[in-house]
N, C-alpha and C positions, 0 to 999 in steps of 0.2 A: 387244851394244848395235849393231855395224855391222850385226849379220843388220837388228834393227828399223829402221834407218832403212833400209835398201836396200830393205826390204818397203815400208816406209811410201812410199818416192819412184818404187816399180814401182804401188804403186798410185794415184799418184798419178796418174804419166804414163798408165793408163787411160783414170783418168774424163775427164784434157783428150782422151785420141782417142777416149773416147764424148762426147764435148760437141760436139768436132769434126764428130765424123759424128751425134749429132742436126743440124747447124746444116746439114750436107749434103744433108741429109731436109727433111721438114714444117718442125723446127724455126727454117729461116729467115723460113716467114712469121711464126709467133709472136713470133719474134723480131723481128721489123723491124715489126710493128704493137705491139709493148710500144715500140719506142724512137718509135714515132709517138705511143702515149699520150701518152707522158714528153716528150718535145716540145713535145708542144696543152698539156697541163696547166702547162706552163713558160712559152709562149707568153702562156695566158691570165691571170698573174702579172703580167705588164706591167699591164694593167687595174685593177690594187687598188694598185699605183706599189713592186711587186716587181721587182726585176733576169732579168723572164725571160728577157730576150734572149743575158746571158749565162749565165743555167742553158741555155740548150742546147748554145751554144759548148763549156761543162761536159760536155755529156751526150755531143757529140761526142769531144771530146779524149779524154772513157772508152773511146768506143767505137774509138777508132784505136790508143790503149797498150793496152786488155786484149781488143780485138777480134779477128777474123778477121785476116789481112793478106792474101788472096786471096780473093775469091768478090763472091758479089754485096752483103753487103751488111760488106763491107770499106773503110772510110773512109781516104783517105790526107791528108795534112799540108795540102795545096793545096782543101783541104775542107773543112779547120778556118779557116784563115787567110781563106780571103776570108765565113765565118761568121763571125769575129774580129770584120772588118774592120766587115761591116755589122753587128751589136754597135755599134758605133764611134758608126757614121754615125748609127743611130738615139740613140744617148748626144747625137749633134750635133744634131743637131733638135730635141729635147728643152729643150736649154740653153741654143741662141739663141731656141725661142724663150722663155725663161724669162727670159732676159735683156731680152728686147724686152717682158716682160709688166711683169706690176703695177713693179716694180724702177723702166724709165724711165718709169714714169709718175711714179714721187716715192711708190713705198710706201714704208712703214718695216718696220725690220725683224722687227717686231712684227703687223702684219700681210703679211710675206711668211708666217712661220711658219704663223697664221690660217691663209691659205691652203691653204698646205701640206696642215693638217691635215683642210680643209674638204674638198680636191679627194680626200683618201683616204677620208673618209666618204661622198660621192657617191659616190665609183669604188664602195665595196661597196653602195652603196643603188641604182644603176640596174643593178649587176649584178643584182640581187635581182629589180629591178623588170622588167623586160628578158628576164627568163625565160620569162613563154607568148606571147613572137615565136624561135621554133626555132633557134638559129645567130646571127644577126644581132644580136636583140634583147640580146643581155646585151651586145653588143659596144659597139653603137652608142648606149644604154640609160647604159652605164656610161663610154664617153667625154663623151657631154653631162653627166649630173651629177656627173663630176667638176671639169670646166669651172664651171658652177652651185656647185661647191660651194666650188672658190678663187673665186669672184667673193662669196660673200656671209662667206668667213671673211674678207676685203681687206676688205670692204665693213666687217664687225664691228670689226675692229683698227683703222681709220681713224677710224671714229665714236668710240671707246673715248680715241682720241686726243683728239678734240673740233673735229675738224675738219672741214668744212663740207660738204652732201652734194653738191656741184655738186665738186672733188671728190674728194669718197670713190667718186661715182657714176665718177669717169674711172680713179682705179684699179680698180678691180673691174671693170670690163670689161677693162681691160687683163688683169687677173687670166684672166678667162674666155678670152678668145681665145688665149692664151698658153698656159695650160694644157693648151687642147682644142686647139691646134695641135702644140704637140707632146708630146702621149701619141698622136695622131694619126698623125704623122709617128714614132716608136716604134714602134707597133703593125705598121705599116707593112713596117718594116724587120723585124720580125721573124718576117711574115708570111715576108717573103723567105726569111730560116735557117729555117723550118720547111719551107716548100717543097723548097731545099736538100737540107735534113736528108733527105724525104718521096724523095724521086730515088735518091738516094744510098743508103740502103740496100733499097729497090724497085725499081730500073733495075742 
């Protein structure tokens, strides 16, 4: 029993040593690229209302906890804290924009819910429609269509409750700008986290 346990620990130690040696060579480049790709995918999740910024923070936490403590791809506590602060700022911008959007214009809870659903559908549609334009196409289209979807959902919600067009249109406009500004702020904060991650694993 003790022999098998000691043999297992020895093999585990050898494996960890080999992994560390691999990271000291060409593996650093491969590992860095993988981290950046994973973080980019998480950042893109912001376009479809996923918590992409916090997913990037989790990537950094995992890298700081399980990754090497020294070397090029080592991530310190200060980097993780800064990323968390940026994620919180992005959430704050999105929350403030939403608060100043449809709800402040007098939207009902139903209209707010429809605006959220419409925003998600619009973001997904925009991400697909913008594909022909490399890189920025999907981002811009997703932000724009998310706002339009929010506006459409809010207008539908207001009209379904029998409100007049003038009041409905005002709520729709507020939903559009609230969602657009909120998404843009969250994506901008996420881009800062993505840049921080890239700098941490490359430099």
